[in-house]
C-alpha positions in Angstrom: -28.1 -26.4 12.7 -29.9 -24.7 11.1 -28.0 -21.0 10.1 -29.7 -17.8 10.5 -30.8 -15.6 8.3 -28.7 -13.0 8.8 -25.2 -12.6 10.1 -23.1 -9.9 10.8 -19.2 -10.2 11.9 -18.1 -6.0 12.9 -14.2 -5.5 13.5 -11.1 -4.1 13.1 -9.2 -7.1 11.6 -9.7 -8.0 8.2 -8.6 -11.2 8.8 -10.8 -12.1 11.2 -13.7 -10.8 9.8 -13.2 -13.1 6.5 -12.5 -15.7 8.7 -15.4 -15.9 10.2 -17.8 -15.4 7.0 -16.1 -18.1 4.7 -17.1 -20.8 7.5 -20.8 -19.5 7.3 -20.2 -19.2 3.3 -19.2 -22.5 3.7 -22.1 -23.8 5.6 -24.4 -22.0 3.5 -23.5 -23.9 -0.3 -23.9 -26.6 2.3 -27.1 -25.7 3.2 -28.5 -24.4 -0.1 -26.6 -26.4 -2.7 -29.3 -24.7 -5.5 -28.7 -21.3 -4.3 -27.2 -18.2 -6.3 -23.5 -16.4 -5.1 -24.3 -12.7 -4.7 -21.7 -10.2 -3.8 -22.6 -6.2 -2.7 -19.8 -3.4 -1.6 -21.1 -0.8 0.1 -20.8 1.7 -2.8 -23.5 -0.4 -4.3 -26.0 1.3 -2.1 -24.8 5.3 -2.5 -22.3 7.5 -0.1 -25.5 9.2 1.5 -28.7 10.3 2.4 -31.3 7.8 1.1 -29.5 4.2 0.2 -30.2 2.8 -3.3 -31.9 -0.9 -2.0 -33.6 -2.2 -4.8 -31.4 -4.5 -6.2 -30.4 -5.9 -3.0 -34.3 -5.7 -2.4 -35.3 -7.3 -5.9 -33.1 -9.9 -4.1 -34.6 -10.9 -1.1 -38.0 -10.9 -2.5 -39.6 -14.1 -2.6 -39.6 -14.8 -6.2 -42.2 -17.9 -5.7 -41.9 -21.2 -8.7 -38.7 -20.1 -10.2 -36.3 -21.3 -7.3 -35.1 -17.9 -5.1 -32.7 -19.3 -2.7 -29.7 -17.2 -2.5 -26.6 -16.1 -0.5 -25.4 -12.6 -0.6 -22.2 -11.1 0.8 -22.0 -7.7 1.9 -19.4 -5.4 2.6 -19.9 -2.5 4.4 -18.2 0.4 5.9 -19.2 1.9 9.1 -22.0 1.8 11.2 -23.2 4.9 9.0 -26.8 5.9 8.0 -26.5 4.1 4.5 -25.6 0.7 6.5 -28.4 1.2 9.0 -30.7 1.5 5.6 -29.2 -2.0 4.2 -29.1 -4.1 8.1 -32.9 -2.4 8.7 -33.9 -4.0 5.0 -32.5 -7.1 5.5 -34.3 -7.3 9.0 -37.4 -6.4 6.8 -37.2 -8.6 3.8 -35.8 -11.8 5.9 -37.1 -15.0 4.3 -36.3 -18.2 4.1 -33.8 -19.8 1.7 -31.9 -16.3 2.1 -28.6 -16.5 4.0 -26.8 -12.5 4.5 -23.5 -12.4 5.6 -22.1 -9.1 6.0 -19.2 -7.6 6.4 -18.7 -4.0 8.7 -16.0 -2.1 10.7 -15.8 -2.3 14.6 -19.3 -1.6 16.1 -19.7 -0.2 19.9 -21.2 -3.3 21.8 -23.5 -1.2 23.2 -25.9 -0.9 20.5 -25.7 -4.6 19.6 -27.7 -6.0 22.7 -32.1 -5.0 22.4 -35.0 -7.1 23.5 -36.4 -8.3 19.6 -38.8 -5.8 18.2 -41.6 -7.1 15.4 -39.7 -5.5 11.8 -41.5 -1.9 11.0 -41.1 -0.9 7.2 -39.8 2.8 8.8 -37.3 3.6 11.5 -39.2 6.0 13.8 -36.3 6.5 16.1 -34.1 9.5 16.5 -30.4 9.8 16.5 -27.8 7.7 15.2 -27.9 6.2 17.8 -31.0 5.3 18.6 -31.5 4.1 14.5 -28.4 1.8 15.9 -30.3 0.2 18.5 -34.1 0.3 16.6 -32.3 -1.5 14.0 -29.7 -3.7 16.2 -33.5 -4.6 18.0 -35.3 -5.9 14.8 -32.1 -7.9 13.5 -32.5 -9.3 16.5 -36.6 -10.6 16.1 -35.0 -12.5 13.6 -32.5 -14.2 15.0 -29.4 -12.8 12.9 -26.1 -13.6 15.2 -24.1 -10.1 15.2 -20.6 -11.0 16.3 -17.6 -7.7 17.0 -14.3 -9.8 17.5 -11.4 -8.0 18.7 -8.0 -9.5 17.5 -6.1 -12.0 19.4 -3.0 -9.9 21.8 0.1 -11.0 24.4 -0.8 -14.7 25.7 -4.1 -14.6 23.2 -1.9 -14.3 20.1 0.1 -16.7 21.2 -2.8 -19.1 21.7 -4.6 -18.0 18.4 -1.2 -19.1 16.8 -1.0 -22.3 17.5 -5.1 -23.0 16.9 -3.9 -21.9 13.1 -1.6 -24.7 12.6 -3.6 -26.8 14.3 -6.6 -26.1 11.8 -6.7 -29.2 9.7 -5.7 -27.3 6.1 -2.5 -27.3 7.8 -1.9 -29.3 10.6 1.5 -28.0 11.9 3.4 -28.8 15.2 5.0 -25.9 16.3 8.3 -25.8 18.3 8.5 -23.8 21.7 11.1 -21.3 20.3 9.6 -21.2 16.6 6.0 -20.6 18.1 7.8 -18.0 20.7 9.7 -15.8 17.5 6.2 -16.1 15.6 4.7 -14.5 18.2 7.0 -11.5 18.6 7.7 -11.0 14.9 4.4 -10.9 13.7 3.3 -8.9 16.9 -1.0 -9.6 16.2 -0.2 -9.6 12.3 -2.7 -12.9 11.7 -2.2 -12.5 7.9 1.3 -12.3 8.1 1.5 -15.7 10.3 -1.8 -17.0 7.9 0.5 -16.6 5.3 3.9 -18.6 7.2 1.6 -21.3 7.6 0.6 -21.7 4.1 3.8 -21.0 3.0 5.1 -23.8 4.8 2.2 -26.3 4.1 3.1 -25.6 -0.1 6.8 -25.7 0.4 7.2 -28.4 2.1 6.3 -32.2 3.4 7.0 -31.4 6.7 4.5 -31.4 9.5 7.2 -29.2 12.3 7.8 -26.0 12.1 11.6 -25.3 13.4 12.9 -21.4 14.5 15.5 -22.1 11.9 12.0 -22.5 9.8 10.4 -19.5 11.0 13.6 -17.1 11.3 14.5 -18.6 7.1 11.2 -17.3 5.9 10.5 -14.3 8.0 13.6 -13.1 7.0 13.4 -13.2 3.3 10.4 -12.2 3.4 11.0 -8.9 5.4 12.7 -7.3 2.4 9.7 -7.5 0.5 7.2 -6.8 3.5 4.4 -4.1 3.5 6.8 -2.4 5.8 9.9 -1.7 3.6 7.5 -0.3 1.3 6.4 2.3 3.3 9.9 2.8 4.7 10.9 3.5 1.2 7.7 6.4 0.7 8.9 7.4 4.6 13.0 7.6 3.6 11.4 9.6 0.9 12.9 7.0 -1.7 10.4 7.0 -4.9 12.5 4.5 -6.7 12.6 1.7 -3.9 9.4 1.9 -3.3 8.3 1.2 -6.2 11.1 -1.3 -6.4 9.3 -3.2 -3.4 5.6 -1.9 -4.2 6.7 -4.0 -8.0 8.2 -6.9 -5.9 5.5 -7.6 -3.6 2.5 -7.3 -6.7 4.7 -9.9 -8.8 5.4 -12.7 -6.1 2.3 -12.5 -4.2 -0.3 -14.0 -6.1 -3.4 -12.7 -3.7 -2.8 -8.6 -4.4 -6.6 -8.6 -2.6 -4.7 -9.4 0.5 -1.3 -8.5 0.0 -2.8 -4.5 -0.9 -5.5 -4.9 2.3 -2.0 -5.7 4.4 0.1 -2.7 3.0 -3.4 -0.6 3.9 -3.9 -1.6 7.2 -0.3 -1.1 8.0 0.3 2.6 6.1 -3.3 3.8 8.3 -1.6 2.5 11.7 1.7 4.2 10.3 0.2 7.3 9.3 -2.1 7.7 12.5 1.2 7.2 14.1 2.8 10.2 12.3 -0.2 12.2 12.8 0.3 11.8 16.3 4.2 11.7 17.1 3.9 15.0 16.1 2.6 16.4 19.2 4.5 14.0 21.7 8.2 16.4 22.7 9.7 13.0 23.8 9.3 10.2 21.3 10.4 13.6 19.3 13.9 14.6 21.6 17.1 13.6 20.6 17.8 10.6 23.0 15.1 8.2 23.2 15.4 4.7 24.3 14.1 1.6 22.9 12.5 0.7 25.3 10.7 4.0 25.4 9.8 3.6 21.4 8.2 -0.2 21.7 6.4 1.0 24.4 4.6 4.3 22.9 4.2 2.4 19.2 2.6 -0.8 20.6 -0.9 1.3 20.7 -0.1 1.6 16.8 0.7 -2.2 16.6 4.3 -0.9 15.0 6.7 -2.8 16.8 9.7 -3.1 13.7 12.7 -0.7 15.3 13.6 1.2 11.6 9.8 1.6 11.0 9.7 3.2 14.6 12.6 5.6 13.0 11.7 5.9 9.8 8.4 7.6 11.8 9.7 9.9 13.7 11.5 11.1 11.0 8.9 11.8 9.5 7.3 13.1 12.3 9.8 16.0 12.6 10.6 16.3 8.7 7.7 15.7 6.2 4.9 19.0 5.3 1.8 18.6 6.4 0.8 18.8 2.8 2.7 15.7 1.7 0.6 14.1 5.4 -2.6 15.8 4.3 -1.9 13.8 0.6 -1.0 10.3 2.1 -4.1 10.2 3.4 -6.3 11.0 0.6 -4.6 8.8 -1.7 -4.9 5.7 1.1 -8.3 6.5 1.6 -8.7 5.6 -2.5 -7.2 2.3 -1.9 -9.6 1.1 0.9 -12.3 2.3 -1.7 -11.2 0.5 -4.7 -10.4 -2.8 -2.9 -14.0 -2.6 -1.9 -14.5 -2.2 -5.6 -12.3 -5.8 -5.8 -10.3 -2.9 -7.8 -6.7 -3.5 -7.5 -5.4 -1.7 -10.5 -7.1 1.8 -9.1 -5.2 0.6 -6.0 -2.0 -0.4 -7.7 -2.1 3.0 -8.3 -2.9 4.8 -5.3 -0.1 3.0 -4.3 2.4 4.0 -6.8 1.2 8.0 -6.4 2.4 7.8 -2.8 5.2 5.8 -3.8 6.1 9.0 -5.5 4.4 11.8 -4.3 6.7 12.1 -1.1 10.1 12.7 -3.6 8.3 14.6 -6.7 5.6 16.8 -5.4 4.1 17.2 -9.1 2.2 13.6 -8.5 0.2 14.9 -6.1 -1.2 18.2 -9.0 -2.4 15.8 -11.1 -6.0 15.3 -12.2 -7.4 11.4 -12.3 -9.3 11.8 -15.7 
């Protein structure tokens, strides 16, 4: 089946987007073996006002006899004015021999399902939603494929684990007890499950995952999980936070995936801290674990120790420290979008140190 000219994968889960993007990119490389691969991030298009589209447009324009096949991957943030201009250009400059795959944060489905309309050179609709609907009608006209992906939860997450284990690259059999344990322990963390299967495949010739094997891995890795780093920051224990971060960085070969996992987990934790400050019941002296677990499930947090540290921070962390962590975490996200793992690590280190040594917050980045 012929590939569509544009694929847009929209989700708040980076693993789901990457998984689907990789499938399309692999197919595109088979269909267009001579194509040049190009990568764009949100930073390439500017941050406000009129998007800088000259480089992308140059690649989309047919170069004639000089070989114009292109496979283009684009990372975008929210569906803001810049993103809409990029998507409009993709619809306007669509041509044979070019396949574009776009990663985008989750968007409202009501904006996507629009009747196809021939693309015009300028957007005429009023307001952000109006422009979005206009752009998606132009994308529908070129048969662009737009998918909004939601992380599986509950029984769907259990089924996802089974399907992931059955992938050709893993081909693992899960014992029922092991499956139940992974469902509860990983609690919707797709990256953790996939990394577990990858390690099992590399470290053993067995194709069966037992409960003991799952426990052994998750117990060992939990000492060096992103939440161990987060808990140390909230404690606050800068020395331990730096040690855990160093251990994670040393043992994990895929730094981008590691720092993304930390960033997404920390984002959930910071949201939980802000909201918990307003919840007198959770801040109360005597709260059952069941009540706490039910409350923090909305933030995808199930580890009892992490929950306790969040409540501690909600009670005791000064507002300026919390604001600093939010701003520094934003820098981590920007660095990862730019594939700059070194900058991402520096911001994570700043977060580790700042809560115990506030002077770090006043350092000026050169």
